[in-house]
C-alpha positions in Angstrom: -7.1 -21.6 2.9 -10.2 -19.6 3.6 -8.4 -17.7 6.3 -5.8 -16.6 3.8 -8.4 -15.3 1.4 -9.9 -13.2 4.3 -6.4 -12.0 5.3 -5.6 -11.0 1.7 -9.0 -9.3 1.3 -8.3 -7.2 4.3 -4.9 -6.2 2.9 -6.5 -5.4 -0.5 -9.1 -3.1 1.2 -6.4 -1.4 3.3 -4.3 -0.8 0.2 -7.3 0.7 -1.7 -8.0 3.0 1.3 -4.3 3.9 1.3 -4.5 4.9 -2.4 -7.7 6.8 -1.7 -6.0 8.8 1.1 -3.2 9.8 -1.2 -5.7 11.2 -3.7 -7.6 12.9 -0.9 -4.7 14.9 0.5 -3.5 15.8 -3.0 -6.9 17.2 -3.8 -7.1 19.4 -0.7 -7.9 16.9 2.1 -5.9 16.6 5.3 -2.7 14.6 5.3 -2.8 11.9 7.9 0.8 11.6 9.1 0.1 8.4 11.2 -1.7 6.7 8.4 1.4 7.0 6.2 3.9 5.9 8.9 4.8 2.5 10.3 1.8 2.9 12.6 -0.5 2.8 9.5 -2.9 0.0 8.9 -0.9 -1.7 6.1 2.3 -1.7 8.1 0.4 -3.1 11.1 -1.1 -5.8 8.9 2.3 -6.8 7.7 3.7 -7.0 11.3 0.7 -8.7 12.9 -0.5 -11.0 10.1 1.7 -11.0 7.0 5.1 -11.7 8.4 3.7 -14.1 11.0 1.2 -16.3 9.0 2.9 -15.9 5.6 6.6 -15.5 6.4 7.5 -18.3 4.0 5.8 -16.7 1.0 8.2 -14.7 -1.1 5.4 -12.4 -2.2 5.1 -11.0 1.3 8.7 -9.6 1.1 7.9 -8.2 -2.4 4.7 -6.6 -1.0 6.5 -5.1 2.0 9.2 -3.7 -0.2 6.6 -2.3 -2.7 4.6 -0.7 0.1 7.8 0.9 1.5 8.5 2.3 -1.9 4.9 3.6 -2.1 5.2 5.3 1.3 8.5 7.0 0.3 6.9 8.2 -2.9 3.8 9.4 -1.0 5.8 11.3 1.5 7.7 13.0 -1.3 4.5 13.9 -3.0 3.2 15.4 0.2 6.4 17.4 0.5 6.0 18.7 -3.1 2.3 19.5 -2.5 3.1 21.3 0.8 5.8 23.4 -0.9 3.3 24.6 -3.5 4.6 22.3 -6.3 1.1 21.0 -6.8 1.4 20.0 -10.5 4.5 18.0 -9.8 2.7 16.2 -6.9 -0.2 15.4 -9.3 2.3 14.0 -11.8 3.5 11.6 -9.1 0.1 10.0 -9.0 1.0 8.1 -12.2 3.8 6.3 -10.3 1.5 5.7 -7.3 -1.0 4.1 -9.7 1.7 2.0 -11.3 3.1 0.7 -8.0 -0.4 0.2 -6.7 -1.2 -2.0 -9.7 1.9 -4.0 -9.1 0.9 -4.4 -5.4 -2.6 -5.7 -6.3 -1.1 -8.0 -9.0 1.4 -9.6 -6.6 -1.3 -9.9 -3.9 -3.8 -11.5 -6.3 -1.1 -13.9 -7.5 -0.3 -15.0 -4.0 -4.0 -15.4 -3.2 -4.6 -17.5 -6.3 -1.5 -19.7 -5.6 -2.5 -20.4 -2.0 -6.0 -21.1 -3.0 -4.8 -24.0 -5.1 -2.8 -25.5 -2.2 
């Protein structure tokens, strides 16, 4: 299952970049509309790797759902930030961190489980 480890490592890196981009735009960087859409790297990973190679793994559905929740949250934080409600947008980072931790935990659990197969 070395291929799975590499696949999950790619997803983990994409997720860390995702979280970094959220922080970046909330602290004055540019908002990358495409990155936070279905054309973004995580969504592409799910459609080209995740749902193809790991369709039978229940964690993939959980990860997709969690990523969709994160994206909805991020878009609302961007809306808050853009309308001048910067403190409220910063407060939303706590929920981003919480959901991000869940994402990594589920992904790590899947990686460990498949490593033992």
